[in-house]
N, C-alpha and C positions, 0 to 999 in steps of 0.2 A: 431568696434563692441565691445560690452561688452564681457568680458571673461566669460566662462561657466565652472563650476567645473565638471571635468570628472574623471572617474576611471583611475588609472595609466595604461599606455600602457605596457603590459608585453613583455619583450624581453629576449630570451634565446639564448644560443649558445652551440656548442659541447664542452664537457669537454676534457681535455688532452692537448697534445702539439699542438702548432699552425700548421695550414695547410696553403697552398698557398693563399686560398681565405678567410678562417676564416668566414664562414657564420653566420648571425644572424637570429633567428627564431621569427616570429610573428604569432599570431593566424590568421587563414585564414579569419575569419569574422571581423577582426579589421577594424576600421574606416580608419586607415592609409593605409591599403591594398586596401580597397574598393575605396578610393578616388584617388589612384595613379595607374590606370590601364596601364599607359604608361611605368611603371617600369618593370624590368625583374624578376618579382616574379616567383619563381620555387617551386614545391612541396618539403616539408621537412618532416622528420620523425614526426609521431604523437606525440603530447604532453601528459601531464598527463591526464588520463582518456580517452585517444584516441582522444583528440581534434585535428582537422585538423590544420596543420601549413604550412606556406610558408617561403621562405628564400630569402635573398639577400646576395651576397658576400660583404665583408667589403668595398672593393673599390667602389662598386655600392652604398651602403648605405651612404658612405662618400660623394660621388658626389651628391647624391639626397638630403640629410637631414642636412648636416653639415655646409653649407655656411653661415647661419645666426649666427652661434656660434662665440665666441671670446675666446682667451686664457687669463686666469686670469693674472693680472699684479702683484699679490702678489709674492715676490721673490722666495719662495719655489715652487710655481706653475710654474713660468716662467722657473726656472732651470729644472724642470721635463720636460717641453715642449721642451726645447732646446736639451734634450737628445733623442728626437723623430725626425726622419728624414723621408723623402718622401717614403722610403722603409719600414718603420716600424710603420706607423700610424694605430693604432688599439685602440678601446675603450672597456671599460667594459660593461657588460649587464646593470648594474645599471645606467651607464652614458647614454646609448642609451634610456633606459626607461625614465629617467628624461628629456632628450631633446625632445623625441617624445610626452611625456605627456604635456610638456610646449607648444609645437607647437599645440597640440590638444586644449589646453586651449585658445590659441590665435585664434582658429577656422580656422587654416590653412587647415584642412582636412574636412571642411564642404562643400567645393567645389571640383569638380572633376578636377584633373590635368591630361590632356591627353598627356602631354609631359613634359620633364624635364624642359624646359624653362618656361612653364606655372607654374609649381610647384615653381620654383625660383621666379617668379613674386609674387606668393602668400606669399612667405617668406619675400620678400622685403616690401610688403604692410602690413604685420601683425603687430598688436599692441600687443607686448609681455607683459603679465601681470607681470611676475617676470623675468626680464632680467638676473639676477644672475644664473638662472637655465640653461642658455645657455653658461655660462662661463666654460671653460675647466680647471679643477684643477688637482693637482698632482695625486690624486687617480683615475682619470678617464682613464689614459693611461694603456693599457694592453699589456702584453708581446707578442712581435713578435720576430722571430729569428734575432739576430743582424747581420749586414753585416760585414763580416770579410774576409780578404785575407789570405789564409793559408801560413805559412812559410815552409821552407824545400826545398831541391833540388830534391826530388823524382818526378817521372813522374806524379803521380796523383796530387801532389801539384802544379806542374808547369802547368798542364792542367787546373786545377781549377782556378788558378790565371789568366790564359789567358782568361777564360770565364768571370770572374768577374771584372777584371780590367776596361773594357770599361764602366761599369755602376757605378764604384766607386763614381763618382762625385755626383750621386743622393743621396748617403749616407751622403754627406756634406751639403745637403739642409735641414737645421733645420726647424721645423714647424713654429716657430715664425718669421723666416726670410721672409716668404711669406705671412704673415698676413697683411691685410689692415684695421686697427682698425676703421678708419673713413668711410669706404665704407659701402654701404647698406648691402652687403654680405661680412663681414670681412674675412671669410675663403674661399671665392669663388675661389680664385686663387689656394690655396693649394688643394682644392677639385678637381679642373680641372687637376692638375698635378697628384694627386694620381689616379684619374680615368683613365688617359691615360697610367698609368703604369700597370694597370690590377692586377691580383692576384700574388703578389710578396712578401708575408710575410715570406717565408722560403728561405734558401740558395739554396735548390734543385730547386725551381721554378726559381730562378734568374740565374741559370746556363744553362737553356735550351736555345739554340741558337735561336730558333724560337718563344720564348715566347714574350708576349706583352712588358714586361719590357725591354728585349733586343732590340726589334725592335724600341721602342720609344727612348731608349737611343742612338741607332745608328742614328736615325733621328736627334736628338738634336746635336750630335757630328758633323754630316755632315754640319749642318748649322751654328754652333757656333765655331767650332774648329779653324777656321782661325783667330778669334779675341780673343780666349780664349785658350792659349796653355797649361794651367795647369788645373787640376781637380777643384781647388779652384775657379779660374776665371770662369770656365764653370758653376759651381754651382751658382755663383752669377748672371749669365746671363740667367738662365733658366726661372725664374719668369717673368721678363720683356718680354722675347721672347714669352712665352705662351700668355701673355696679348696682345701682338701686333699681334698675329696670330689667334685671335678668328674669327670664321666665323660670318657673319651677322646672326641675329637670324632666318631669314627666311630660312637659309640653314642648320641650326644645326639639328642634329639627334633628334628623338623623345624620345629615351629611353637611357638606361645605359648599354647596352650589351658591352662586352669586345671589339668587333669589332667596334661598333659605336664610343666609346670613343677614341680609338686609331686613327681611320680614320678621326675623326673630327680635330685632330691636323694636320695630314698629309695634309688633304684638305685645312685647314686654311693656311698652308705654301704655298701651290700651288696657292691658291686664291689670296694671297697678292703678289705673285711673279711678275705677269704680266697680261695684258689684256687677253692674250691667256690662261693663267692659270685660270683666272676667268671664261672664257667661258667653259673650260674643266670641272671645278668643278660644274658649274651650270648645264651643260648638264648631268653630272653623277648623280647629286642629283635629278634632275627632272625625270630621268629614274628610279631611286630608288623609288621616290614618286609614279610614275605611276604604278610600279610593286607592291608596298606595300600598297597603299591607299585602305581602305576597301570600301569607298563610294565616288568614284571620280566623280559621276554624278553632274552636275550643272543644274540650278543655286543653289548656296549655300543658307543656311539659314542665313539671315542677323541678327546680334545680336539685340535684342529688345532695343530700346532707342538710338541706335547709328545712327547718321545722315548719309545719303548717301554721298559719296564723291563728292566734287565740281568738281574735275578733270574728264573731260568727258571720257577719256580713261579708267580710273578706273571704271566709271559707266558702260562702255561697257563690261568690264571684269566681272562685277557682273552678268550681263545678259548672257544667253547662246548663245553668238554670236561668230562667227569664222571669224575674219578679219585678214588681213596680212599686214596692214599698220598702222602706228601710226602718225596721223596728229597733235597730241597735245603733248606738252612736258611732259616728265615723272616726277612724283613727286620725289623730292630729297630723295635719300637713298633707293628707291624701286628697288631692284636688277634686276628683270626680264626686266623692262623697260629700265633701264640704260644700260645694257650690251647687250641686244638682239635686241632692236629696230633698231640699226644701223648695227648689225653684222649678223643677220640671213641670211643665204643664201637661194636661192629660193627653193631648194629641202627640206628644213626643215620647211618652213613657214606653211605648212598645219598642221603639228603636233606641231611645236614649234614656231609658230609666236608669236609676243609679247602678243597679247590678250590671246592666248591659254596658254602661260606661266603664265600670271597673274591669269587666272582662276584657274590653278592648284595650284598656290602658295596661293591664297586666300582660296581655299578649304582646304588647309593644316593648315592655321593659326587658332589659337584659338581666341575667342572674345577679350581677353586681348591684344594679339599680333596685331590683326587687328586694334584695336583702336589706338595702338602705331604707326602703319604705317600711318594711316590716319591723325594723328596729324602732321606728317611731309609732308603731301601731299600739 
């Protein structure tokens, strides 16, 4: 679609020293906000003239809007990016404004994204009018508290080192090291990592034992320490590990809350571990869907212009039928059929039989996701 000239998207943030989350503010009536109801927008202090505003934490905004960006290859820009690690990714207000304005010009926000996955589909499909506006340059990075291990033999210093040492490897993960310049979403992997670390832009937030950054770092160490005995090797293995543990899109969370982003990694690890792990994750996420779906009633509204599936079992799932047997083979890659058709025990069939699972899954899919599933059917 042709680009449309738009007014710049205004982005503000609190002045002063960094906080753990470093929120960014947008006007409540912004097209960006209206088109992304699946994001965790929260009320923010009123803007100039009393204008209503909403906010996202930096880790949430990065996860949502930064994947299509790239790091400039100009030496000075690359050097500045190499000084930024997974614990200190933060952008200036002007940079956020430029990125969101460019995405608006590409009409990314003319459609409603009801989930983070659908928003990322829109980013992939967008025809960017001025690609250079999505390049991150030296002046785009903003200060976050540097990660440091305090010296000294005092009790306080020793205690602080004990808390921070387990996450030190994350400070060795430079932003350019996890960029995939040729991918449709070059910074998608960096955004996934930053999202899973939660609000961790200050030393105080990194020291909290129950914080998301500590829990995520512990998860990574548990699964990587046997093959990565040093922090340097551990840092090298983080990006491919994240990439290999991504959940199928049908199972991913809808939004960008701190819990959703952390548990997505944990569930991805469990899902890829074994068939039993797959079953446990699927059941957990189906229960979450059943509890949180606003309109679970079927039949669903089939997207206009999208042909009905040829697979007879999928057709049954589209209609409000409740069957407990699957006489036809499942389409390749469609998780409820593949994992539950042969494994559902009798006591679960009424509520979680294969067709019931497919119905709930289809009800959750956006039209873009549904089309992608059917192309593999």
